[in-house]
Backbone bond lengths (Angstrom), bond angles and torsions (degrees), N, CA, C in turn:
res aa  C-N    CA-C-N  psi(-1)  N-CA   C-N-CA  omega(-1)  CA-C   N-CA-C  phi
1 V - - - 1.449 - - 1.527 110.06 -
2 E 1.324 116.18 -43.91 1.466 119.37 -177.88 1.523 111.44 -59.55
3 G 1.322 116.79 -42.19 1.456 120.98 179.19 1.515 112.43 -64.35
4 L 1.314 116.62 -39.45 1.465 120.41 178.37 1.529 111.31 -65.25
5 V 1.324 116.09 -43.92 1.465 119.80 178.80 1.528 109.85 -64.45
6 A 1.326 116.86 -39.91 1.467 120.51 178.42 1.526 111.45 -61.41
7 R 1.330 117.26 -27.74 1.467 121.85 179.07 1.526 112.55 -88.40
8 G 1.332 117.13 1.74 1.459 120.54 175.91 1.509 116.06 104.49
9 C 1.338 118.32 2.49 1.467 120.23 178.11 1.525 109.68 -72.80
10 L 1.309 115.65 143.52 1.455 121.80 175.48 1.523 108.38 -101.54
11 M 1.325 116.60 139.54 1.460 122.00 -175.09 1.526 111.02 -113.42
12 Q 1.324 114.49 146.36 1.458 122.17 179.51 1.519 109.53 -126.05
13 L 1.318 116.36 139.44 1.462 123.07 170.71 1.518 108.33 -113.29
14 T 1.305 116.13 150.13 1.460 119.14 171.19 1.525 108.37 -91.27
15 G 1.321 115.24 148.90 1.450 120.03 178.78 1.518 112.13 -58.04
16 G 1.323 116.76 -38.86 1.459 120.39 179.33 1.516 112.81 -61.52
17 S 1.309 117.38 -38.40 1.465 120.82 177.76 1.519 110.46 -62.78
18 L 1.321 116.57 -44.18 1.458 121.39 -178.76 1.523 112.11 -67.59
19 L 1.320 117.06 -30.37 1.465 121.47 -177.78 1.524 113.26 -93.32
20 G 1.316 118.20 1.48 1.453 121.31 175.89 1.509 115.60 91.77
21 A 1.326 119.18 6.94 1.465 121.43 -178.90 1.523 112.36 -66.99
22 M 1.308 117.71 -21.11 1.464 122.09 179.98 1.532 111.54 -100.44
23 G 1.329 116.49 8.51 1.454 121.56 178.54 1.522 111.83 110.70
24 P 1.335 116.07 160.28 1.466 120.32 -175.46 1.528 114.04 -66.46
25 H 1.312 117.56 -34.13 1.468 119.24 -179.78 1.523 110.52 -67.25
26 C 1.313 116.91 -43.88 1.464 121.23 177.84 1.529 110.03 -62.65
27 Q 1.318 117.36 -39.08 1.460 120.87 177.48 1.527 110.69 -63.74
28 Q 1.316 117.08 -43.20 1.465 121.36 -179.73 1.529 110.96 -61.59
29 V 1.309 117.17 -45.52 1.468 120.91 179.16 1.529 109.97 -65.85
30 S 1.332 117.45 -40.15 1.468 121.33 178.70 1.525 111.11 -61.65
31 E 1.324 116.75 -44.32 1.463 120.62 178.52 1.523 110.84 -63.70
32 W 1.322 116.79 -41.83 1.471 121.25 178.38 1.528 110.36 -60.65
33 M 1.322 116.99 -46.75 1.468 120.50 179.18 1.529 110.95 -60.10
34 L 1.317 116.02 -43.56 1.461 120.81 -178.74 1.527 111.21 -64.81
35 E 1.324 116.75 -47.06 1.463 120.86 -179.88 1.526 112.11 -63.17
36 R 1.307 117.72 -30.11 1.464 122.08 179.55 1.518 113.23 -82.31
37 G 1.323 118.49 -9.82 1.454 120.82 -177.95 1.515 112.76 81.33
38 L 1.328 117.00 27.13 1.463 122.25 -178.69 1.527 112.55 -97.05
39 V 1.320 117.62 8.50 1.464 122.16 -177.79 1.525 108.63 -117.24
40 H 1.326 115.64 136.04 1.460 120.63 -179.37 1.525 112.69 -117.09
41 F 1.330 116.46 -17.20 1.464 121.76 -179.66 1.521 108.80 -141.14
42 L 1.317 116.17 141.71 1.452 122.70 172.20 1.519 105.42 -122.76
43 A 1.320 116.61 121.08 1.461 120.92 -171.83 1.522 110.91 -132.04
44 T 1.316 115.11 165.76 1.457 119.55 172.55 1.524 107.98 -81.87
45 D 1.289 115.05 163.63 1.457 121.44 170.00 1.525 106.23 -118.32
46 A 1.334 114.48 34.99 1.461 120.91 -174.37 1.519 110.84 -66.52
47 H 1.323 114.21 132.94 1.457 120.89 175.88 1.520 110.44 -111.97
48 G 1.314 116.19 -6.08 1.452 121.58 -179.89 1.515 109.48 163.62
49 P 1.337 118.22 177.98 1.460 120.33 -176.90 1.530 113.76 -69.95
50 K 1.341 117.92 -19.02 1.462 120.42 -178.87 1.521 112.66 -112.81
51 S 1.304 118.09 -32.67 1.459 121.94 -178.63 1.523 109.24 -100.69
52 R 1.320 116.44 121.60 1.470 122.25 -177.36 1.523 110.00 51.20
53 R 1.297 115.03 63.36 1.463 121.19 -178.35 1.523 111.14 -61.49
54 P 1.329 117.39 152.27 1.465 120.43 178.97 1.528 111.64 -61.52
55 L 1.309 116.70 133.14 1.462 122.35 179.60 1.527 110.35 -123.11
56 L 1.293 117.83 27.85 1.458 119.88 -169.75 1.527 113.42 -69.84
57 R 1.314 119.13 -37.59 1.469 119.71 -179.33 1.524 110.56 -61.21
58 R 1.321 116.75 -50.56 1.469 119.88 179.69 1.519 111.04 -64.34
59 A 1.322 117.32 -37.39 1.464 120.59 179.34 1.524 110.84 -67.11
60 C 1.320 117.27 -38.67 1.464 120.84 178.00 1.533 109.98 -65.46
61 E 1.313 117.07 -40.53 1.466 120.78 176.84 1.525 110.90 -63.32
62 R 1.330 116.81 -40.62 1.469 120.40 178.17 1.527 110.30 -66.62
63 A 1.319 117.53 -40.30 1.462 120.90 177.37 1.523 110.35 -60.55
64 A 1.328 117.31 -39.53 1.468 120.93 178.20 1.524 111.15 -65.01
65 Q 1.340 117.24 -36.24 1.466 120.41 176.96 1.523 111.27 -64.60
66 L 1.323 116.72 -38.39 1.465 121.08 -176.50 1.525 112.88 -82.60
67 T 1.326 117.03 -23.40 1.467 120.78 -178.47 1.524 107.87 -125.47
68 D 1.303 117.12 -99.83 1.465 124.20 173.71 1.524 107.51 -160.22
69 W 1.336 116.11 168.43 1.462 119.67 -175.18 1.523 111.46 -64.56
70 E 1.314 117.64 -38.45 1.466 121.24 -179.65 1.531 111.09 -59.87
71 T 1.315 116.67 -43.56 1.464 120.79 178.63 1.522 110.51 -65.36
72 A 1.323 116.72 -43.51 1.464 120.37 -179.36 1.528 111.29 -60.89
73 V 1.321 117.32 -42.23 1.468 120.87 178.70 1.527 110.23 -65.03
74 A 1.324 116.90 -39.78 1.471 119.64 177.51 1.523 110.54 -61.39
75 L 1.334 117.72 -44.05 1.466 121.66 -177.50 1.526 112.32 -67.34
76 C 1.320 116.90 -38.23 1.464 121.13 -173.98 1.525 113.95 -92.24
77 C 1.319 117.81 -26.09 1.472 120.69 -172.58 1.522 113.55 -126.25
78 E 1.320 116.56 -59.31 1.465 120.26 -170.88 1.526 113.20 -66.82
79 N 1.316 117.75 -47.42 1.471 119.67 -178.43 1.526 112.26 -65.90
80 P 1.344 119.19 -45.85 1.471 118.06 176.10 1.533 112.52 -61.21
81 A 1.330 117.23 -38.16 1.467 120.27 178.72 1.525 110.79 -64.83
82 A 1.331 116.95 -37.67 1.465 120.48 178.28 1.526 110.76 -62.39
83 V 1.322 117.06 -44.67 1.469 120.46 179.26 1.527 110.20 -63.41
84 A 1.325 116.70 -44.90 1.470 120.29 -179.29 1.528 111.75 -61.75
85 A 1.336 116.41 -30.44 1.466 120.71 -179.58 1.525 112.67 -91.66
86 G 1.334 117.08 0.37 1.459 120.42 179.50 1.519 114.08 77.60
87 R 1.343 116.84 18.90 1.463 121.23 178.55 1.526 110.27 -96.44
88 D 1.329 115.58 160.39 1.457 120.76 175.35 1.523 110.01 -68.97
89 V 1.327 115.25 149.32 1.455 121.82 174.89 1.523 107.34 -92.93
90 T 1.323 116.34 127.59 1.458 120.80 177.20 1.521 108.32 -79.16
91 I 1.321 116.07 123.04 1.461 119.65 -179.96 1.523 109.30 -122.27
92 T 1.312 114.81 153.67 1.456 121.17 174.68 1.519 107.70 -110.41
93 P 1.320 117.86 151.14 1.465 119.67 179.73 1.527 111.03 -62.53
94 P 1.335 117.39 144.65 1.466 120.48 177.62 1.523 111.22 -62.90
95 K 1.313 115.01 154.73 1.459 120.98 176.24 1.522 108.85 -78.11
96 P 1.325 117.57 146.56 1.470 119.51 177.91 1.527 110.62 -61.54
97 A 1.310 115.08 143.54 1.464 120.80 -179.08 1.517 110.67 -84.10
98 A 1.322 114.90 144.38 1.455 119.60 167.20 1.519 106.48 -71.19
99 R 1.288 117.88 145.53 1.462 120.76 -177.72 1.519 109.65 -67.61
100 R 1.324 115.73 115.21 1.468 123.01 175.12 1.506 107.40 -137.79
101 S 1.270 115.56 146.30 1.458 118.51 177.05 1.524 109.23 -79.13
102 F 1.318 115.77 152.28 1.459 120.21 177.58 1.524 110.28 -58.57
103 G 1.320 116.77 -37.48 1.455 120.98 -177.76 1.514 113.73 -61.82
104 S 1.337 117.71 -21.79 1.457 119.44 -179.61 1.523 112.02 -67.16
105 W 1.349 117.93 -17.58 1.460 121.63 178.42 1.523 112.11 -88.08
106 L 1.322 117.53 -11.75 1.455 119.63 -178.49 1.519 109.35 -71.53
107 P 1.329 118.03 131.87 1.462 120.48 -172.80 1.520 114.16 -62.39
108 W 1.307 118.48 -25.90 1.460 120.01 -178.71 1.522 111.78 -87.70
109 R 1.327 118.31 -1.38 1.464 122.36 178.75 1.518 108.25 -110.34
110 K 1.283 116.87 89.18 1.462 121.14 -179.40 1.528 109.48 -89.48
111 A 1.334 115.34 140.25 1.467 120.27 177.68 1.519 109.11 -68.87
112 A 1.315 115.39 145.00 1.467 120.15 -179.55 1.507 111.16 -82.32
């Protein structure tokens, strides 16, 4: 992900992933991406009013807890509006990563 963002790719998370609807491992990776500044859009994965309901308000609140309110508003409102209007998305460089091995993200490799 870091390499793709460094090359100019924009990344999106679904609210359900950030809130744990896709499982704890997906939530952990989503939070890590958000805290590192590797996310540019936060969206619903809504398929209808009953199946995969929109979770954007709670996800935006969680994003604000992990980053700040300004970032959360950019992810949920400003950046999507910029794309819809054909404008560039303002991005900030990702934060440097703490040294972790790739294996530490594997669900069967729990830290002691």
